[in-house]
N, C-alpha and C positions, 0 to 999 in steps of 0.2 A: 959395297953392300950387296949381299946375294940377291939375285933377281928372282924373287918369289911372289911377286904381286900379280902376275898374269892370270893365273887360275882364279884367285879370288875376284879379280876385276871381271873376268868372264862370267863367273857365277853371279855376281851382282847384276851384270847386264842381263843375264838370262832371267833373273828374278824380276827385274823391272819390266822386261818384255812380257813375261807371263802376267804380271799385274795389269799392264796396259791392255793385253789381249782379253783378259777376263772382264775388265771394265767395259771394253768395246762390245763384247758379246752380251753383257747384261743390258747395255744401252739399246742394243738391237732388239733384244727380247722385250724390253719395256715398250719400244716403239711398236712392235707387233701387237702387244696387249692394248696399247692406246688405240690402235686401229680397229680392234675388235669391239670396243665399248660402244661406239655409236650404232654398230650393226646389231649388237645384242639388245640395246634399248629399242631400236626401230622394230625388230622382230616382235618384241613384246607389245609395244604400244600400238603398232599397226595391225599385227596379225594374231596377237594373243598367243605367241609362241615363247615358251620359256626354254632356254638352252642351258644345259648342265654338263658337268664332267662326272661321270659315275654317280649321278643323282645329286650332285652339289651344284646348286644354281649359280650361274654367272651374273645374274641380275644385280645391279648396284654394287659391283665389286670395283675396287681400285685396280690400276694396272698391276701392282704388286700382288693383290689378292687373286687376280686372274692367273698370274704365273705360279702362285702357291698351289692352286688347284691343278695346274698342269703337272707340277711335281708330285702331287698326291696320286696321280694316275699310275705311278709306278707300283702302288700297292696292289694293283690288279694286273697290269700289263708287264710288270717287271722293267719298265723303262719310262722315262718322263715323256709326256705327250708333247709333241713338237708344236710350238705356237704358230709357226708358219703353216703347218698342216691344218690346224684349227681355223686359222683365218681363212684358208681356202674353202673349208667346209661352210663357214659362215657366209662367205660371199656367194656360194651356190644357193644356200637357203634363202638369201635375200632376194633372189630372182625367181623363186618358185611360187609366189602368191599363195602361201600356205594357209591352211585353216588352223584353228587353235590346237595346240599340242605341246607336250613336254618332250624335248628332243635331246638325247644324250650324244654329245659330240664325240666323246671318247669311243663309244660303241660304233658310231658311223665310221670313224677313222679305222677302227679295228676291222670292220666288215670290208672296207676298201682294201686294206692290206691283205686280208685273207683271200679275196677274189683276184687281186692283181697278180698273185703268184701263179695263177693258172692260165690256161689258154682258152679262148682269146682274152687278152687283157681288156679290162673295162675301165673307163675313165671315172674319176671321182664323181663327176656330175651324174653319170649313169647309175652308179651305186646308190647315191643319195636319192635320186628319183625313184628307184626301185624300192628302197627301204621305207620311203615316206609316201608311197603311192596313195594311201588312203586320205592324205590331207593336201596333196599337191593340187593347186588350183582351187582350193577351198576357202580363199580369203573372204571373210565376211559371213561364212557359214559355220554351223555347228556351235558347240559350246553350250553350257547350261544357261537357262533363263535366269534373270535376276530374282533373288529371293531375299525378302526383308528379314533382318535379324535384330532382336532386341536383347540387350543385356540387362537382366534383372539382378541388380547388385553391381557394385563397382569397387570391389576389394582387390586383393593381390591377384587372383586369377582373372577377375573381370577386366582389370586394366591391361594385363598382358594379352588376353584374348582380343581386346580392343586394338592394341598395337598391331597384332598380327592381321586382323581384318583390315585395318587401314593400310598396312603394307601390301596386302593382296588386292586392294581396291583398284579398279580400272573400268574400262568400258566393255569388259568381257563377260559380264553377267555373273551368276553364282551368288554366294552369300555376300550381302552388303549390310554393313552396320548402319542402322537407322536411328536407334534410340538407346538410352540408358535410363533405367528406373531406379531411383534411390529414395530414401527418406531424408527430408531436409534436416541438415545438421546445424546450420547457422545462417545468419543473414547473408553472409558471403559464401554460401555453400558452393555455388557454381564455380567461382574463382578457385576455391580450394580443390575441388574435384579436377579441374583443368590442370592445376599445379601438380597434383599427384600423377596425372597422366604424363606430364612433361618431364618430371624428375623422378628417378627411382634410385634408391641407395644401393641396390644390388645390381640392377640391370642397366643402369646408366640413363643418360638423357634420351628423350624421344627423338627419333630420327626424322626431323622435319619441323614444320611450323604449326603452332596452335593459336587460334584466335577465339576469344570468348565474346559472345553477344549476350549480355545480361538481359537485354530487353526481350529477346526471343527465347531465352533459356537454351541456347545452343553452344556447342563447341565445334569449331571447324578445324579439323586436323588434316593437313595435306589435302585439302579440298573436299574431304568427307564431312558432311554436316551431320552432327550427332545431336538429336533432340534429347535434352535432359528432362525427364518427367518425374515429378515428385508424387509419391503415393505410399501409403502404408498397407494397402490391400491389393494383391495382384488381380483380383476379380473386378475391381472397379475402374481399371485403366481403360481409356478409350483410345486405342491406337489409331483407329481410322480417322480420328480427329486430326491426326498429323500426317495423313496420307499413307499410313502403314497398313498393309493388308497381307493376309496369309503368312504371318510372321512366325519364325521359330524363336521362341523365348528361351534364352540361356540363363537358367537360374543358377547363379554362382554365390548365393547367400549362405547355403548350407542349412537354412532355417527349416526347410521341408525336405523330407527324404523318402516319403512313401507316395505311391501313385495317387491316392485320393486327395492328399494335400496339394500335390503338384498340379492336379487337374483344375485347381482354382484359376490357374493362368489361362486356361482355355475358355473361361467364362468372360474374359475380356474381349471386347470387339477388336477384331483384326489379328488375333492370335490363333494359330492352328496346330502348333506342335511345341513340345517342351523338351529341352535337353538339360539335364542336371549334371553339374560339374562336381560330383561326389558319388560315392557308392550308393546305389538305390536299394531300398528295402523292399521285401516282398517279391512279387513275381515280375516286376518290371525288368526289361532287358538291361543288363549291365554289359557295356560294349567296350572292348579294347580294339581300337581301330587297327586294321591290319590282320587281326586274328578272327574276329567274329562279326565284323560290321555288316557283312552281307546277310546276316540273319535278322536284321532289324525289321525288314518288311515295312508294313504300314503302321507300326506301333507309334502312337502319338506322344507317349511319354517314355523317354529313353535316358539312361544314366551312363555317364562316361567313366564309371568306376573311379578308383583312386589313383594317385600318382604312383604308388608302389605297385599296385596291380598292373598298371600300364607298363611299368619298368620290367617286371619279372615275367609276365605272361608270354611275350614274344620269344624270349629266350627259352622258356619251358616248352613252348610249342616246337621250336627248332630241335630241342633235345629229345622230346617225347616222340616226335615223328621219326627220328633216325634210330634212336636206341631204346626208347621207352623209359618213362620215369615211373619207378615202382613206388617210391616214397621219398619224403624229404622234410626238412625243416628250413623255414625262411626267417632269417634274422635281419631286420633292417635297422641300420644306424641312421637316424632321421634328424634332419635339421629342425630347429624350433618352428612352431607355427603360432598363429594368432590366438589359439584357444588356450595357450599356456600363460601362466602368470609371470610377470617380469620380476616380482619379488614374492616371497611366501605369502599366500593368501588362500582363502577358501576356493575350492574347485570341486565340482561333483564327481570328477573322475579320480580314480585311485592314483596317488603320487603326483598328479598334475598340478596340485596346489603348490608344489615347491618351486622355488625360483628357477626359471628357465635359463637365466644368464649365469647361474652358479653351479648347476647340477647336471649330471647325466641321469636321466629318469627312465626307469623301466616302465613300459606300458604295453597295452595290448594293441594288436592290429588285426583287422579282418581281411588283410590283403591275401593271405595264403588261401583262406576258404573261398574268397571271392574269385580266385583263379578258376574255380570249377564252373563259374557262370559263363566263362568264355571257353574253357576247355573241360567239358563235362566228364571226359574220361579220367580226369585227375581228382574227381570228387572223393573226399575222404583220405587222400594220400598225402596231404601236406598239412603241416602245422606252422604257426608263425608267432613271432613276438617282435617288439620294437624297443629301441633305446633312443630316447630323445637327447640330443647333445647340443651344447650351446654354440652352434654355428648358424648363420642366417639363412643359408640356402645350400643345396646339393646334399644328397643322401647316398648311402651305399647299401645295397641288399646283398646278403651273404646266403647263397643257395647251397645248402648241404644236402646232396641228393644221392639216392641209390638207384642206379639204372638197371634195366632188365638185362642188357647185354654189355659185356666189357668194352672199354674204349681206351685208347692210348691218349696221353695228354696232348701231343702234337696233333693227332687226328681230331680231337675235340676242338681245339683252338682253331684249326684250319677250317672246320665246318662253320664255326661261328663267325670267323673272319670273312669267309665267302658269303655267309648270310648277310653280313653288313654291307657288302659291296655289290652283290649280284643275285638278289633274291627278292621275292615279294615282301619280305620283312625288312628291307634295307633302310626304310625310313624309321623303323622302330628300333632296330638293333644297330649300334655302332660298336667298334672294336678298337682297342688301343693296346700297344705294347711299348711301354716306356718305364724305366725304373725310377723316374723322377716325378711322375704326375701325382697331384694331390687334389683335394676336393674342389678348390677354386678354379682349377683348369676346366671344369665342366660347367661352370656358370654360363648360361646361354646356349647349351647344347640343345639342338632341336630334335634329338632322338629320344625315344621313350627310355632307353637305357644304354649304357656303354660298358661292354664286357672288358674287364682288365685282364688281358691274356697272361701277363707275367705272374699273376696271382693264382692262376688256375692250379688246382691240385687234383690228381687222380691217384687212387690207391686201391689195393685189393681189400676185400672184406677181412677184417681182423688185423690189417696191417697198421699197427699203431706204434711202430718202433721209431717213428720220427725221421725215417730215412728219406722222406720226400715222396712225391707222387708222379714221377715221370714215367713209370711203367704202366702197363695196361691193367685196368680194374673197373669195378662197378661203382665204387665210392667216388663221388665228384664234389668238389667245392668250387663254386664260381663267385666272383665278386662283380657286381653290376652297379656302376655309378649311375646316378640320374639327377638331373636338375628338377627337383620336385615342384618347382613353380613353372619355369619356362618350357621345359621338355613336356611336362603334362599339358600345358596350355596349347602346345603344338598339336598334341594328340586330340585335344578337344576341338580345335579348328579343323583338323582333318575329318573328324566325325561330323562336325557341323556342315562342312562343305559336301560331304556325302549325302547328308539329309536334305541339303538344299538342291540337289540335282546332280551331284558328282563332279568329276573333273575331266578335261579332255584326255585323249589317249597319250600313253607314254611310248615313244618310238626311239629307235627301231624295236620291233617286237623281239622277244627272246628267241633264240635259235630252237629251244625246246620248250614246249608248253604241254600242259595236260590236254589230252585229245579232246577237241571240241569245247574246251573251256573258254569262256569270255570273262571269267572272274578277274577283277583287277588286282586283288591283293590277298586272296584267301590262302591260308596256310596249307590247305590240302595240296597245293602245287608242290609243296615240299616233299610229298610222297615220291615224286619223280626222282629225287636225289637218291633214294634207296637202290634204284636199279640203274641209274645213270652211270656211264663210264667215269671213273675217277679222272681228275685232272693232274697229271704227273708234274706239270710245271707250276703248280700252285705254291707260291712262296710262303714259307712258314718261318716265323721268327723264333729263334731259340732264346733261352733265358739270358744269353749273353748279349742279345740285341742284334745278332747277325742273322742274315737271311740265308736260307738254303732251300732247295727244292724238296717238296714233300714226297714221301714215298708213294708208290701206287696205291697204298691203302688209305691215303688221305681222303678226306671227304670230297665228293664231287661238287662242282658248282651248283648252287641252288638256282634254278631259273624259273621265271614266270613273269607275267605282265605286272607292272606296277605303275600307278599314277603318281608322278613326282612333281606335279605342277607347283611352282613356287616353293619347292623344298630346298632350303639352303642350310648350311651348317657352319658352326663356329670352326675356324681353322684350328689349330691347337692340337695337341695330344696325338698326332699321327706319327 
């Protein structure tokens, strides 16, 4: 019999060796991630330091979750972050007695690699100390003072805001949830409210423990005691009776939308400020965090705008600053909400009386007009409408825009991708390029909106031959996904924490900032990108899903300080 078995046997041996080597390498990486987790927790609990990788928090991650974030780093650095290098950075941080801060490990590693190529060489510890000098030795110092928060209402947004505030709770000060105000619905109201906090059909179970004390009318969630107060009138509540003072009242009922009505909250003892989780009417500030939150000033009644306005405004800000938005129409395909009917029944709004579970319903939206309250230069330039569809959560906004100056599709996508990774708007804008994503992939996204890069269309004026939009032009169509519940709730909490006294610094500071600016997230910093040198190594994904280097005309990195405390994201869709 011919001797032909040697080559196949060697091939099988090689395959087995590769298999074993990959298993061993994975086990080694898991061990490194397991070593990081106690240090990550200690830095937060002891020092008030949140560590992240390109703005994605490492807190409460599993070892596999930690490694997934290391792989995510390739989106910016074009290579995976080395877990051994990250562990070394964490060990240095652990010995510096740091004050409260949000620290990006990927940026620290990048700074170290950048300087170690020069002469004389600097150690990792030297680079870390230099970059974090403002908080080194500051253990026990700094950080915002505690500020009481009351949730007036406990519906979809109210419960998600509660989950986020509980997640952020600790000994570091800032916004702290003290009470919830509702109307009593039944004899076992407290138990039912706690059950709705514990279980959610869309967002899953509560991450932790919940204990109900019916005698004291309290819910204790992960050690946070929430006083449940029953009242039908915001003006009659006595918060000071429960030790609550100088509280920010977050009205998430949608019952009152104008400032005179919302000021009734301020008649209650212990309340000093009101935040509305809906678009406000009249002259009250409508705020999209990351875009115009620095304009709030001392206003005592503030609105957090709508979920759609929060999703589209940061993207519009990034586009308008770079190329100028001349006009456009915003169409949002929106998941159902509580104000629709399950079956056909009377509704005061046009078409909304039809069954939400059986119909796509055309309706109005004020989101496009509301953009002008955050970006006044766009007043009168945008129109909008909405289609309600029978899905439980996640919506998509279609931005059909005419820009002032032409742009190529790859350049546009590169700009938005960099904005999602390395700009003052990175907590508001996320970016995805995958031919397989669908709406449920964005459930739990903590960003205000997620740009779907593969769906971007750029075309010339009058180019309607259907040949596609890969060339340069002024007509742009963008698709922006958003979790209209959870992503919006994250924006509400960011604004709430800003009103409560802000967040600790985000370090290391960007290499380029607006001269003399201390603004933590204002989009004006984006102006620097117009004159900044382009980044020739900026990876851009093509429609085939492959990566290539952007041309020198690709958008330059957007840089500017940003506060990323406790900002984490759902993994998925990268």
